Backbone bond lengths (Angstrom), bond angles and torsions (degrees), N, CA, C in turn:
res aa  C-N    CA-C-N  psi(-1)  N-CA   C-N-CA  omega(-1)  CA-C   N-CA-C  phi
1 M - - - 1.457 - - 1.532 108.36 -
2 T 1.303 115.55 126.07 1.461 120.59 -176.43 1.506 110.14 -95.74
3 A 1.300 115.51 127.94 1.468 119.64 179.49 1.515 109.28 -74.49
4 A 1.324 115.27 138.94 1.465 120.80 178.60 1.525 109.56 -70.69
5 L 1.309 115.14 132.80 1.451 120.40 178.89 1.516 109.68 -89.88
6 T 1.286 116.81 126.05 1.465 121.59 179.34 1.507 108.90 -124.22
7 T 1.310 115.11 146.11 1.462 120.78 177.89 1.513 108.43 -97.74
8 P 1.308 117.84 119.09 1.453 119.60 -178.53 1.530 110.41 -64.27
9 A 1.313 114.61 144.27 1.465 119.35 179.18 1.523 109.75 -67.03
10 A 1.315 114.47 142.74 1.467 118.93 178.50 1.514 109.33 -66.20
11 P 1.316 117.16 139.15 1.464 119.25 178.40 1.520 110.63 -63.18
12 A 1.341 114.07 157.91 1.468 119.25 -177.14 1.514 111.31 -59.68
13 A 1.349 116.74 -38.16 1.463 119.79 -177.84 1.521 111.09 -63.08
14 A 1.353 117.08 -31.37 1.457 119.66 179.83 1.515 111.73 -79.40
15 R 1.367 116.67 -28.82 1.461 119.47 -178.60 1.514 112.00 -70.50
16 V 1.328 118.43 -31.08 1.465 120.21 -177.68 1.522 111.89 -65.33
17 P 1.380 119.98 -50.11 1.464 118.79 175.96 1.520 112.42 -59.46
18 R 1.349 117.47 -34.08 1.453 120.25 178.04 1.524 110.19 -64.75
19 Q 1.320 116.17 -40.86 1.457 120.15 175.87 1.524 110.99 -62.36
20 W 1.321 116.99 -38.79 1.469 120.63 179.27 1.529 110.78 -64.34
21 R 1.343 116.28 -42.47 1.467 119.20 179.14 1.523 110.87 -63.76
22 W 1.320 115.77 -42.12 1.462 119.28 179.42 1.525 110.26 -66.32
23 L 1.323 116.48 -39.05 1.455 121.23 178.74 1.524 110.91 -63.88
24 A 1.323 116.75 -40.57 1.466 120.54 179.10 1.523 111.36 -65.10
25 R 1.334 116.68 -39.79 1.472 119.36 177.73 1.518 111.28 -67.11
26 L 1.331 117.09 -40.73 1.465 121.16 -177.39 1.522 111.15 -65.05
27 H 1.326 116.55 -38.68 1.467 120.58 -175.70 1.529 111.80 -108.61
28 R 1.324 115.92 30.31 1.467 119.80 -178.35 1.538 112.57 -57.83
29 P 1.339 120.22 -43.90 1.475 118.62 179.44 1.527 112.96 -59.81
30 A 1.328 116.55 -41.41 1.467 119.60 179.38 1.526 110.64 -66.63
31 L 1.340 116.93 -38.94 1.463 120.13 179.23 1.528 110.87 -65.80
32 I 1.329 116.41 -39.45 1.465 119.78 179.41 1.530 110.11 -66.65
33 C 1.332 116.19 -46.02 1.473 119.38 -179.92 1.530 111.02 -64.31
34 G 1.336 116.63 -43.89 1.454 120.16 179.68 1.517 111.92 -64.69
35 G 1.342 116.37 -43.54 1.454 119.76 178.18 1.517 112.49 -63.24
36 T 1.338 115.93 -38.32 1.467 119.86 177.55 1.518 110.66 -64.20
37 L 1.338 117.01 -43.57 1.465 120.68 178.91 1.523 110.76 -60.70
38 V 1.328 117.18 -44.36 1.465 120.78 -179.44 1.524 110.58 -63.90
39 L 1.330 117.29 -44.95 1.464 120.17 -177.94 1.525 111.72 -66.75
40 L 1.326 117.50 -41.34 1.463 120.24 179.10 1.529 111.02 -65.67
41 T 1.337 116.06 -42.63 1.465 119.26 178.79 1.525 110.60 -66.33
42 A 1.331 116.47 -40.12 1.467 119.75 177.82 1.530 110.69 -61.67
43 A 1.335 116.68 -42.81 1.468 120.08 178.53 1.526 110.72 -63.10
44 A 1.338 116.51 -41.03 1.463 120.12 178.94 1.523 111.31 -64.81
45 L 1.329 117.66 -36.66 1.465 120.89 178.83 1.530 111.50 -69.45
46 V 1.332 116.51 -37.72 1.469 119.42 175.56 1.525 109.92 -63.90
47 W 1.324 116.73 -42.69 1.468 121.30 176.12 1.525 110.60 -61.62
48 L 1.339 115.75 -42.13 1.463 120.73 -179.40 1.529 111.38 -63.57
49 G 1.324 117.06 -47.84 1.457 120.36 -176.54 1.509 114.41 -75.56
50 G 1.336 117.33 -15.03 1.459 120.87 -179.91 1.519 112.66 -105.22
51 P 1.342 118.27 -97.22 1.466 120.98 -174.98 1.530 114.59 -59.39
52 L 1.326 118.02 -41.05 1.469 119.11 -177.62 1.531 111.55 -66.93
53 T 1.320 116.76 -41.58 1.472 119.58 177.50 1.521 110.96 -63.37
54 D 1.327 116.82 -43.44 1.464 119.98 179.78 1.528 111.11 -61.96
55 A 1.336 115.94 -43.64 1.461 119.50 -179.02 1.523 111.27 -67.24
56 S 1.330 117.05 -41.98 1.461 120.40 179.63 1.523 111.18 -67.17
57 A 1.341 116.80 -40.72 1.469 119.91 178.25 1.526 111.18 -62.63
58 A 1.344 117.15 -40.51 1.470 120.26 177.81 1.520 110.80 -65.11
59 A 1.346 116.41 -38.35 1.462 119.61 179.21 1.521 111.37 -66.12
60 W 1.321 117.19 -40.52 1.464 119.93 178.50 1.532 111.05 -68.64
61 K 1.316 117.03 -35.39 1.457 119.71 177.37 1.525 110.30 -63.24
62 A 1.332 116.12 -42.16 1.463 119.81 178.11 1.531 110.80 -67.04
63 Y 1.324 116.24 -39.19 1.468 120.02 179.62 1.530 110.83 -63.72
64 N 1.333 117.07 -45.68 1.467 120.73 -177.91 1.533 112.15 -68.91
65 A 1.329 116.53 -20.47 1.467 119.90 179.10 1.524 112.53 -91.02
66 C 1.317 115.65 1.76 1.462 119.41 -175.79 1.526 111.18 -64.99
67 A 1.315 115.38 138.26 1.471 121.92 169.26 1.520 105.81 -100.56
68 W 1.321 116.99 112.27 1.453 120.66 -167.00 1.525 113.98 -75.20
69 D 1.323 116.52 -1.48 1.459 117.70 172.93 1.529 110.90 -89.26
70 K 1.336 116.33 1.68 1.456 121.41 177.65 1.529 108.65 -127.03
71 V 1.329 114.90 172.79 1.466 119.36 176.56 1.528 109.03 -67.21
72 C 1.336 115.99 127.47 1.474 120.65 -177.96 1.521 109.34 -103.42
73 R 1.301 116.63 127.58 1.464 121.59 179.94 1.529 109.87 -121.09
74 Y 1.309 114.80 124.74 1.461 120.89 174.61 1.529 107.66 -154.77
75 D 1.317 116.35 161.43 1.476 121.53 -174.20 1.528 109.84 -87.21
76 Q 1.329 115.79 87.02 1.463 119.57 -179.74 1.520 111.81 -65.74
77 D 1.328 116.92 -33.22 1.470 119.99 -179.94 1.528 111.51 -61.29
78 A 1.334 117.19 -36.27 1.468 120.13 179.31 1.526 110.64 -65.56
79 I 1.323 116.66 -39.09 1.471 120.83 178.54 1.523 110.78 -64.86
80 L 1.329 116.24 -45.64 1.468 120.17 -178.22 1.525 111.48 -69.00
81 L 1.333 117.01 -38.11 1.465 119.79 179.53 1.519 110.87 -65.50
82 Y 1.338 117.08 -40.53 1.467 119.90 177.33 1.525 110.42 -58.22
83 K 1.349 116.64 -47.73 1.460 120.28 -178.66 1.526 111.25 -61.19
84 E 1.330 116.62 -41.81 1.462 120.22 -177.80 1.520 111.71 -66.70
85 V 1.330 116.83 -46.63 1.464 120.03 -179.18 1.528 110.41 -66.20
86 Y 1.338 117.32 -38.08 1.462 119.93 177.91 1.528 110.71 -61.64
87 T 1.323 116.16 -43.47 1.468 120.26 -179.50 1.527 111.25 -61.37
88 W 1.328 116.43 -47.03 1.465 119.64 -175.56 1.528 112.11 -72.86
89 T 1.317 118.47 -37.23 1.469 119.20 178.16 1.524 111.13 -69.36
90 T 1.329 117.03 -36.16 1.469 119.67 176.12 1.520 110.25 -63.12
91 A 1.337 116.60 -43.30 1.468 120.31 178.15 1.525 110.91 -62.36
92 A 1.331 117.04 -38.49 1.463 120.02 179.96 1.526 111.41 -65.42
93 V 1.333 117.46 -41.98 1.470 120.68 178.28 1.526 110.27 -64.13
94 L 1.329 116.69 -42.47 1.456 120.13 179.80 1.527 112.45 -67.55
95 A 1.333 117.13 -25.12 1.467 120.31 -178.32 1.523 112.98 -77.35
96 V 1.334 117.69 -20.28 1.465 120.55 -174.62 1.530 112.77 -56.73
97 P 1.348 120.40 -49.34 1.471 118.62 179.19 1.527 113.41 -59.95
98 F 1.341 117.33 -35.18 1.465 120.31 177.85 1.524 110.64 -66.59
99 L 1.331 116.72 -41.43 1.460 120.30 179.69 1.528 110.99 -66.95
100 V 1.329 117.02 -40.31 1.466 120.50 177.72 1.526 110.39 -61.48
101 A 1.329 116.67 -45.25 1.461 121.11 -179.54 1.526 111.13 -63.88
102 A 1.338 116.52 -45.16 1.462 120.03 -179.22 1.520 110.99 -63.17
103 W 1.329 117.52 -42.61 1.463 120.45 178.96 1.529 111.24 -65.67
104 A 1.329 116.77 -43.19 1.469 119.88 -179.24 1.525 111.20 -62.86
105 G 1.336 115.93 -43.32 1.460 118.66 -179.42 1.508 112.91 -72.45
106 G 1.344 117.11 -41.87 1.455 120.10 -174.15 1.512 114.61 -83.08
107 A 1.342 117.55 -51.13 1.466 120.80 -172.52 1.523 113.29 -99.71
108 L 1.317 117.15 -44.51 1.461 119.89 -173.49 1.531 112.04 -65.59
109 I 1.337 117.40 -44.68 1.467 121.24 -175.48 1.526 111.57 -118.72
110 G 1.325 117.65 -48.91 1.460 120.63 -173.44 1.509 113.94 -57.77
111 R 1.320 117.21 -43.11 1.468 120.02 -178.94 1.518 111.35 -65.76
112 E 1.339 116.69 -38.32 1.468 119.57 -178.73 1.520 111.78 -72.38
113 T 1.326 117.78 -39.74 1.466 118.89 178.15 1.527 110.97 -70.18
114 E 1.323 116.79 -33.40 1.465 119.81 178.95 1.526 111.65 -68.03
115 S 1.331 116.62 -39.92 1.471 120.29 -178.50 1.523 113.05 -83.90
116 G 1.316 117.06 -13.89 1.462 120.41 179.54 1.508 114.38 85.66
117 T 1.323 118.24 8.37 1.464 119.66 -179.12 1.525 112.79 -71.89
118 T 1.332 116.80 -15.95 1.463 118.11 176.92 1.526 110.55 -62.81
119 R 1.322 116.80 -42.00 1.473 119.91 179.56 1.525 110.56 -61.75
120 L 1.344 115.93 -38.23 1.455 119.38 178.97 1.519 110.66 -65.15
121 A 1.319 116.37 -41.65 1.469 120.08 -179.92 1.523 110.85 -62.51
122 W 1.327 116.22 -35.70 1.465 119.60 -177.66 1.526 112.54 -71.95
123 T 1.334 117.05 -14.22 1.465 120.09 178.11 1.531 111.61 -94.94
124 Q 1.334 116.61 0.07 1.461 120.56 -177.12 1.529 113.22 -101.38
125 G 1.312 116.96 29.39 1.456 120.76 175.99 1.510 114.74 87.70
126 V 1.338 117.45 9.88 1.463 121.12 178.13 1.522 108.29 -117.30
127 S 1.316 116.41 121.34 1.465 119.70 -179.27 1.522 109.86 -69.19
128 P 1.337 117.70 155.46 1.465 120.41 -179.71 1.524 113.82 -56.04
129 T 1.341 117.43 -40.76 1.462 118.53 -178.23 1.529 111.49 -70.12
130 R 1.347 116.74 -36.76 1.470 118.43 176.73 1.527 110.16 -70.10
131 W 1.305 117.23 -35.14 1.470 120.34 174.87 1.524 110.17 -58.98
132 L 1.333 116.96 -46.44 1.458 120.32 -179.99 1.524 111.33 -67.58
133 A 1.335 116.59 -38.65 1.465 119.45 179.01 1.521 111.13 -61.07
134 S 1.348 116.43 -39.89 1.462 119.14 178.78 1.516 111.10 -67.85
135 R 1.351 117.35 -31.73 1.466 120.98 177.99 1.527 111.72 -72.33
136 L 1.302 117.32 -22.02 1.464 120.84 -179.34 1.526 113.02 -95.43
137 A 1.326 117.41 -38.82 1.467 120.41 -169.00 1.524 112.55 -66.64
138 L 1.336 116.89 -56.25 1.468 119.41 -176.63 1.533 111.70 -65.07
139 P 1.339 119.84 -47.35 1.467 118.97 176.40 1.537 112.72 -59.45
140 A 1.334 117.04 -34.69 1.466 119.26 178.68 1.526 110.66 -64.98
141 L 1.324 117.08 -42.32 1.468 120.49 177.95 1.524 110.87 -61.84
142 L 1.333 116.66 -43.08 1.462 120.25 -179.94 1.527 111.26 -68.10
143 A 1.339 116.48 -38.74 1.469 120.11 179.17 1.519 111.11 -64.70
144 V 1.334 116.29 -42.15 1.471 119.95 178.52 1.522 110.60 -65.02
145 A 1.332 116.38 -44.03 1.465 119.98 -178.62 1.523 111.34 -64.13
146 G 1.338 116.83 -48.00 1.458 120.26 -177.19 1.513 113.29 -67.65
147 S 1.333 116.54 -50.33 1.467 119.69 -178.87 1.520 111.20 -68.52
148 G 1.337 117.28 -35.55 1.466 120.28 177.99 1.516 112.11 -65.36
149 L 1.327 116.73 -41.42 1.460 120.23 178.21 1.524 111.02 -62.28
150 L 1.332 116.47 -47.75 1.465 119.70 -176.26 1.524 111.92 -68.96
151 S 1.327 117.79 -41.83 1.464 119.21 179.86 1.523 111.04 -66.67
152 G 1.342 117.25 -36.67 1.457 120.02 177.16 1.526 111.73 -64.80
153 L 1.335 116.67 -42.32 1.463 120.26 177.96 1.527 111.34 -67.93
154 H 1.316 116.54 -35.75 1.461 119.59 178.50 1.523 110.31 -64.61
155 R 1.307 116.98 -44.13 1.458 120.50 177.61 1.531 111.07 -62.20
156 W 1.338 116.22 -41.79 1.460 120.17 178.44 1.530 111.16 -63.06
157 A 1.330 116.78 -43.78 1.464 119.94 -179.47 1.520 111.07 -64.53
158 W 1.347 116.48 -39.86 1.468 118.62 177.99 1.523 110.70 -65.21
159 T 1.320 117.18 -42.32 1.464 120.81 -179.87 1.528 110.95 -61.70
160 A 1.331 116.61 -37.69 1.461 120.19 -179.36 1.523 111.85 -62.64
161 A 1.342 117.21 -29.51 1.469 120.93 -177.56 1.523 112.98 -95.52
162 D 1.314 117.90 -15.45 1.464 120.67 -176.03 1.529 110.72 -62.52
163 G 1.328 115.97 123.34 1.453 120.96 -179.73 1.513 114.29 83.87
164 R 1.332 117.66 -6.78 1.467 121.22 -179.42 1.530 111.98 -113.46
165 V 1.312 116.54 -34.05 1.465 121.67 -179.59 1.524 107.76 -108.00
166 D 1.320 116.30 118.68 1.472 120.14 -172.66 1.525 113.09 -63.78
167 T 1.325 117.70 -29.52 1.463 120.67 -178.73 1.526 112.76 -94.59
168 A 1.330 118.11 9.33 1.465 120.49 177.67 1.532 109.90 -62.48
169 K 1.314 116.57 139.45 1.462 121.23 -179.21 1.531 110.26 -65.96
170 S 1.319 115.44 150.88 1.461 120.03 175.39 1.530 109.52 -71.98
171 W 1.327 116.76 157.58 1.467 120.58 -176.96 1.522 111.94 -62.92
172 H 1.345 116.99 -27.03 1.465 120.02 -177.07 1.518 113.06 -95.98
173 S 1.331 118.06 4.77 1.461 119.82 171.37 1.531 108.57 -57.30
174 S 1.324 116.43 134.83 1.465 120.31 -170.63 1.521 112.67 -54.53
175 A 1.328 117.25 -52.54 1.462 119.67 -177.65 1.518 111.52 -64.77
176 T 1.337 116.61 -40.34 1.465 120.51 179.80 1.517 111.38 -64.07
177 F 1.323 117.43 -44.52 1.456 120.89 -179.28 1.527 111.02 -64.43
178 L 1.318 117.46 -45.87 1.459 120.98 -174.52 1.527 113.02 -76.98
179 A 1.341 117.27 -14.25 1.463 119.87 177.57 1.518 112.58 -93.66
180 G 1.327 117.61 -9.33 1.461 120.73 -178.54 1.513 111.33 -113.74
181 G 1.314 116.16 179.41 1.464 120.10 176.14 1.515 112.56 68.54
182 T 1.337 115.17 -142.18 1.467 121.33 -175.36 1.526 113.37 -105.79
183 V 1.324 117.63 -8.24 1.467 120.42 -177.69 1.533 112.58 -58.91
184 P 1.354 120.44 -43.82 1.467 118.78 179.54 1.525 113.91 -58.60
185 V 1.329 117.02 -32.51 1.464 119.91 178.17 1.529 110.16 -66.46
186 G 1.341 116.02 -45.41 1.459 119.16 177.37 1.515 112.32 -62.47
187 L 1.328 117.13 -40.14 1.459 120.48 178.27 1.525 111.71 -65.47
188 A 1.342 116.83 -39.40 1.462 120.00 179.95 1.528 111.25 -64.63
189 L 1.326 117.58 -42.40 1.473 120.02 178.86 1.519 111.16 -68.35
190 A 1.327 116.92 -40.43 1.469 119.52 176.47 1.517 110.44 -63.48
191 G 1.344 117.21 -39.15 1.457 120.26 177.48 1.512 112.39 -65.04
192 L 1.329 116.72 -39.31 1.465 120.53 177.89 1.514 111.15 -61.28
193 T 1.318 117.50 -49.99 1.463 120.35 -177.83 1.528 111.52 -69.51
194 A 1.338 116.95 -32.40 1.468 119.20 175.66 1.521 110.69 -64.70
195 G 1.347 116.50 -40.72 1.456 119.81 177.84 1.514 112.45 -65.51
196 V 1.340 117.03 -41.04 1.466 120.67 178.63 1.518 110.69 -62.45
197 L 1.317 116.64 -46.53 1.465 119.93 -179.46 1.527 111.04 -64.98
198 A 1.330 117.11 -41.34 1.467 119.66 178.90 1.522 111.27 -62.48
199 G 1.340 116.73 -40.38 1.457 119.53 178.66 1.517 112.77 -64.25
200 L 1.333 116.71 -38.80 1.464 120.36 179.32 1.525 112.07 -69.51
201 L 1.330 116.57 -37.04 1.459 120.18 -176.86 1.529 112.71 -80.30
202 L 1.328 116.38 -44.52 1.465 120.28 -173.04 1.524 112.82 -85.93
203 R 1.334 117.39 -30.73 1.466 122.90 178.72 1.533 112.72 57.64
204 R 1.298 116.20 27.26 1.459 122.30 175.63 1.518 107.23 -136.67
205 A 1.318 116.56 126.79 1.458 120.29 -171.93 1.522 112.43 -61.53
206 M 1.332 117.38 -51.16 1.457 119.84 -175.89 1.523 111.74 -68.00
207 A 1.314 117.04 -38.78 1.466 119.89 178.46 1.521 110.93 -65.07
208 A 1.330 116.53 -41.24 1.460 120.05 178.90 1.527 110.85 -67.58
209 L 1.328 116.71 -38.84 1.468 120.98 177.99 1.528 110.67 -58.98
210 A 1.341 115.74 -50.52 1.465 119.71 -177.91 1.518 111.61 -65.86
211 T 1.329 117.21 -40.00 1.463 121.07 -179.54 1.526 111.40 -64.94
212 A 1.330 116.32 -43.01 1.466 120.09 -179.19 1.527 111.05 -65.02
213 A 1.336 116.89 -43.48 1.468 119.80 178.80 1.527 110.66 -63.76
214 A 1.336 116.11 -39.54 1.474 119.50 177.92 1.523 110.84 -65.65
215 A 1.328 117.58 -36.05 1.463 120.92 179.15 1.526 110.90 -63.96
216 V 1.334 117.03 -39.84 1.464 119.66 176.71 1.521 110.40 -64.98
217 G 1.344 116.71 -38.08 1.452 119.51 176.57 1.517 112.24 -61.11
218 V 1.317 116.35 -40.60 1.468 120.53 177.93 1.524 110.09 -64.97
219 L 1.338 116.93 -43.95 1.468 120.13 178.81 1.525 110.94 -63.30
220 W 1.314 117.06 -41.58 1.467 121.58 178.90 1.524 109.96 -59.75
221 A 1.339 115.52 -47.90 1.463 119.35 179.71 1.523 111.31 -65.23
222 G 1.338 116.85 -37.54 1.456 120.12 179.08 1.512 112.49 -64.69
223 V 1.336 116.85 -43.24 1.467 120.21 177.44 1.525 110.12 -63.52
224 H 1.318 116.37 -42.26 1.472 120.08 179.80 1.527 111.07 -60.70
225 A 1.340 117.08 -42.34 1.460 120.58 -178.34 1.524 112.30 -72.58
226 A 1.336 117.07 -37.02 1.466 120.46 -175.05 1.519 113.19 -85.89
227 L 1.320 117.01 -16.19 1.464 121.44 -171.94 1.528 114.91 -50.68
228 P 1.337 119.57 -47.26 1.471 118.37 -177.31 1.527 114.08 -62.87
229 Y 1.336 117.01 -16.54 1.467 120.40 -173.42 1.536 112.63 -107.86
230 L 1.323 116.77 8.63 1.461 120.32 -177.51 1.523 113.02 -85.71
231 W 1.322 117.21 -8.51 1.458 121.37 -179.47 1.525 107.58 -148.71
232 P 1.337 118.46 143.91 1.470 119.52 -179.61 1.533 111.44 -58.00
233 S 1.318 115.54 131.46 1.457 120.48 -179.17 1.530 110.62 -86.49
234 V 1.316 115.58 170.96 1.461 123.30 178.08 1.520 108.44 -108.00
235 T 1.323 117.47 135.58 1.461 121.82 -179.22 1.517 110.31 -99.65
236 R 1.326 116.19 126.16 1.455 122.57 174.88 1.537 108.19 -106.63
237 V 1.316 115.86 124.68 1.471 121.62 -179.92 1.532 108.19 -108.08
238 S 1.337 116.22 136.80 1.464 121.28 -178.90 1.516 109.75 -141.24
239 S 1.304 116.03 162.86 1.474 121.33 -177.61 1.527 110.64 -71.33
240 L 1.322 114.89 161.80 1.459 119.62 179.07 1.521 111.12 -65.28
241 R 1.303 117.25 -34.23 1.458 120.46 179.09 1.527 111.74 -70.74
242 E 1.326 115.55 -33.98 1.468 120.46 -176.45 1.523 112.35 -76.07
243 G 1.335 117.60 -34.67 1.458 120.71 -175.86 1.515 111.60 87.67
244 P 1.337 118.44 171.23 1.468 120.92 -179.59 1.522 111.20 -62.67
245 V 1.330 116.87 138.72 1.464 122.05 178.59 1.522 108.63 -131.06
246 G 1.326 115.07 164.41 1.459 120.42 178.24 1.511 110.83 120.46
247 S 1.323 117.01 115.95 1.462 121.31 179.77 1.523 109.41 -101.46
248 G 1.316 115.26 154.37 1.451 121.44 -178.45 1.513 110.27 133.66
249 M 1.312 116.29 -160.12 1.452 121.36 177.88 1.530 109.07 -79.53
250 H 1.324 116.78 114.00 1.457 120.85 -176.26 1.530 110.90 -75.25
251 V 1.324 114.80 138.20 1.460 121.52 176.00 1.526 109.93 -110.27
252 G 1.317 116.72 -43.08 1.461 121.03 178.95 1.517 109.70 -175.14
253 E 1.326 115.33 162.77 1.452 119.86 178.11 1.516 109.05 -155.81
254 G 1.328 116.02 162.83 1.451 121.89 -179.49 1.516 110.03 172.59
255 V 1.333 116.11 -149.13 1.461 120.30 -179.86 1.525 109.49 -123.37
256 L 1.327 114.47 151.43 1.455 121.96 172.15 1.520 108.06 -96.25
257 T 1.335 117.00 139.13 1.459 121.28 -178.54 1.525 110.16 -101.31
258 A 1.321 114.68 170.74 1.467 120.25 -178.16 1.523 111.78 -61.33
259 G 1.322 117.43 -30.68 1.461 120.83 179.94 1.512 113.55 -81.67
260 G 1.329 118.04 2.38 1.459 120.98 179.46 1.512 113.92 90.79
261 G 1.347 116.69 1.52 1.455 119.50 -179.95 1.523 112.28 -86.70
262 R 1.319 114.34 -179.31 1.454 121.79 178.75 1.522 109.20 -118.79
263 A 1.323 115.28 146.71 1.453 120.61 179.80 1.520 109.00 -145.23
264 T 1.324 115.13 159.30 1.461 120.28 176.68 1.522 109.65 -68.47
265 A 1.307 116.63 135.93 1.465 120.84 -179.21 1.525 109.95 -77.17
266 P 1.344 117.95 124.10 1.469 119.60 177.52 1.518 112.07 -73.23
267 C 1.321 117.53 -21.50 1.461 123.73 178.22 1.520 107.20 -162.02
268 F 1.318 117.14 177.68 1.461 118.10 -168.71 1.525 114.56 -129.06
269 T 1.292 118.67 21.96 1.463 120.27 172.15 1.520 110.24 -157.05
270 G 1.338 114.36 126.74 1.457 119.03 178.17 1.510 113.08 -83.01
271 R 1.314 117.31 6.95 1.458 120.57 179.36 1.532 111.43 -74.31
272 L 1.333 116.83 -24.13 1.467 120.84 -178.30 1.521 110.11 -94.03
273 P 1.335 117.74 137.16 1.472 120.62 -178.19 1.526 113.32 -57.31
274 D 1.325 117.61 -44.55 1.474 119.85 -179.59 1.518 111.50 -61.88
275 C 1.334 116.09 -39.99 1.463 119.92 179.76 1.532 110.64 -67.81
276 R 1.320 117.21 -38.68 1.464 119.79 178.22 1.528 110.69 -59.73
277 E 1.326 116.31 -40.84 1.471 120.07 178.84 1.527 111.16 -65.06
278 D 1.332 116.32 -42.95 1.472 119.60 179.71 1.525 111.38 -64.54
279 L 1.318 116.35 -39.61 1.457 119.88 178.68 1.526 111.22 -66.85
280 A 1.339 116.60 -36.67 1.466 120.31 177.17 1.525 110.89 -66.40
281 D 1.329 117.14 -34.48 1.466 120.68 -179.42 1.527 111.93 -64.14
282 V 1.316 117.87 -33.95 1.476 120.32 -179.63 1.529 111.39 -93.17
283 G 1.336 117.26 2.69 1.461 120.93 178.59 1.505 113.65 71.25
284 A 1.325 117.73 31.98 1.465 121.41 -177.36 1.521 111.27 -72.68
285 T 1.309 114.94 138.94 1.469 120.67 175.79 1.524 112.21 -115.51
286 A 1.314 117.75 -20.37 1.462 121.49 -179.53 1.531 108.47 -166.92
287 F 1.320 115.06 162.52 1.462 120.97 171.22 1.525 108.99 -93.21
288 Y 1.344 115.50 153.54 1.466 120.24 171.77 1.529 108.39 -134.23
289 R 1.293 115.41 154.28 1.469 121.86 173.47 1.523 108.39 -144.63
290 D 1.323 116.18 125.00 1.464 122.08 175.58 1.523 108.39 -92.29
291 V 1.322 116.47 122.79 1.463 121.01 -176.66 1.523 110.68 -137.22
292 H 1.324 114.55 162.28 1.463 122.22 167.22 1.519 107.49 -107.32
293 P 1.325 118.84 115.59 1.466 120.73 176.11 1.527 110.46 -73.95
294 A 1.318 116.17 174.67 1.464 120.87 -178.45 1.526 112.13 -60.24
295 A 1.341 117.53 -26.34 1.463 120.47 179.81 1.529 112.25 -65.34
296 H 1.329 117.78 -15.93 1.471 121.36 -179.78 1.524 112.39 -89.44
297 Y 1.323 117.03 3.85 1.464 119.55 -176.38 1.526 111.57 -57.34
298 W 1.330 117.35 -54.22 1.463 119.19 -175.64 1.528 113.28 -71.97
299 P 1.337 120.02 -39.14 1.468 117.42 173.75 1.526 113.01 -57.08
300 L 1.331 116.90 -42.61 1.464 120.08 178.85 1.533 110.54 -65.53
301 Q 1.336 116.42 -42.41 1.467 119.92 178.44 1.530 111.29 -59.78
302 L 1.321 116.74 -47.24 1.458 120.30 -174.00 1.521 112.36 -70.60
303 V 1.335 117.08 -38.36 1.461 119.01 177.73 1.525 110.55 -66.29
304 A 1.339 116.92 -44.83 1.463 120.43 178.47 1.527 110.65 -61.18
305 T 1.331 116.78 -42.17 1.465 120.34 179.05 1.529 111.28 -65.29
306 G 1.329 116.24 -40.02 1.463 119.28 177.59 1.521 112.14 -59.68
307 I 1.324 116.70 -40.79 1.465 120.49 177.94 1.529 110.59 -64.30
308 L 1.336 116.39 -42.93 1.467 120.02 179.40 1.531 111.53 -65.24
309 L 1.315 117.08 -38.11 1.469 119.77 177.46 1.528 110.75 -66.53
310 A 1.326 116.79 -36.63 1.469 119.51 176.67 1.527 110.47 -64.50
311 V 1.339 116.09 -40.97 1.474 120.15 176.39 1.524 110.20 -61.97
312 A 1.334 116.70 -44.14 1.461 120.52 178.91 1.529 111.06 -60.98
313 A 1.324 117.65 -41.40 1.468 121.05 179.02 1.524 111.19 -64.30
314 L 1.331 116.96 -41.04 1.463 120.28 178.63 1.530 111.08 -65.35
315 L 1.329 116.68 -41.05 1.468 119.80 178.69 1.526 111.18 -66.17
316 A 1.337 117.09 -38.64 1.465 120.32 177.48 1.535 110.34 -65.23
317 Y 1.331 115.97 -42.24 1.472 119.75 177.61 1.527 110.70 -60.84
318 A 1.339 116.14 -42.64 1.466 119.95 178.86 1.523 110.75 -63.13
319 A 1.347 117.07 -37.37 1.463 119.90 179.20 1.530 111.09 -63.97
320 F 1.324 117.10 -42.50 1.462 119.58 177.54 1.524 111.32 -65.00
321 R 1.330 116.93 -37.34 1.465 119.51 177.41 1.525 110.74 -64.38
322 V 1.320 116.91 -38.77 1.464 120.56 179.05 1.524 110.13 -64.06
323 V 1.334 117.14 -44.96 1.467 120.69 179.79 1.515 110.55 -62.83
324 R 1.332 116.92 -44.98 1.458 119.80 -179.81 1.519 111.42 -65.43
325 G 1.330 116.10 -38.03 1.459 119.34 178.44 1.513 112.35 -68.71
326 T 1.334 116.50 -35.61 1.460 120.69 -179.68 1.512 112.18 -70.60
327 T 1.327 116.57 -39.12 1.472 120.44 -175.62 1.514 113.41 -96.73
328 G 1.345 115.71 -10.31 1.454 118.84 -179.73 1.505 113.73 73.38
329 T 1.347 117.51 23.43 1.463 121.10 179.82 1.520 108.94 -98.05
330 A 1.289 116.14 137.53 1.470 120.69 178.11 1.516 110.83 -81.41
331 R 1.334 117.50 -38.89 1.449 122.19 179.92 1.503 109.11 -144.09
332 G 1.389 115.13 157.90 1.466 119.87 179.12 1.504 110.88 -79.91
């Protein structure tokens, strides 16, 4: 009697790396294009924070030392090139979460659900939840690595120019703030999970692509609007003659009244007679301005990133619920 030969099923731990290898082969063009974009942008940021910053700083030093009764010579091209490269590299860093979301919605999930290949994959020994986990894990690692590298280099390049290049953006400039620190990483992960969920729900590649990119736009705008209120601000009080003072990220400003309340400022300098009368009419005793100083940079970054990570976790949870509801599986 001959015993039947059976091949034992591969353990779950072995199936996940196999899924990752297959996923990498399937999306090789996107990985090559994405990796090229990250490397080129990283190289441009290194160039920006090194030679371009040095050249622009030297040009500004020469410009500020100019005696205008004589011929003034300074390297204007270095100043303009720094501004141009800074603008384009900042845009490239900000575009990464949108590209991740569009790819996740259109190619990673939307194309497979539209063509029906997901059902085929689920019959090949991979449960729906493990299939989804493999679609999330490797792209999440790549998104964190790519966006983290670029945002870190962007922050380094900005720091190299701070105080040396006169036209360098302030730390609280919207694009500069959102392209540096940890916020791009949170946006990239939220974009990834938004794309995955859109692909599962819409089952159309182009619709999921557009929806995921729009979702990142909404998150970007939401972070921008909520940012000043994510950490307690500092209040600067100044005299009516002096006007509002305090540099940094502005939260609000106005006048303080004799009763200790706050009111909208009718004007902003007590040096002018008309303004003095208007300030007296509202009972103003001083100006105030609520600001975030530079010391609040990392608290604001970390709180905003924490919110984005929570959104990403909720979207990932919703995606697993959709898969389980679609296939009728309680667990993977």
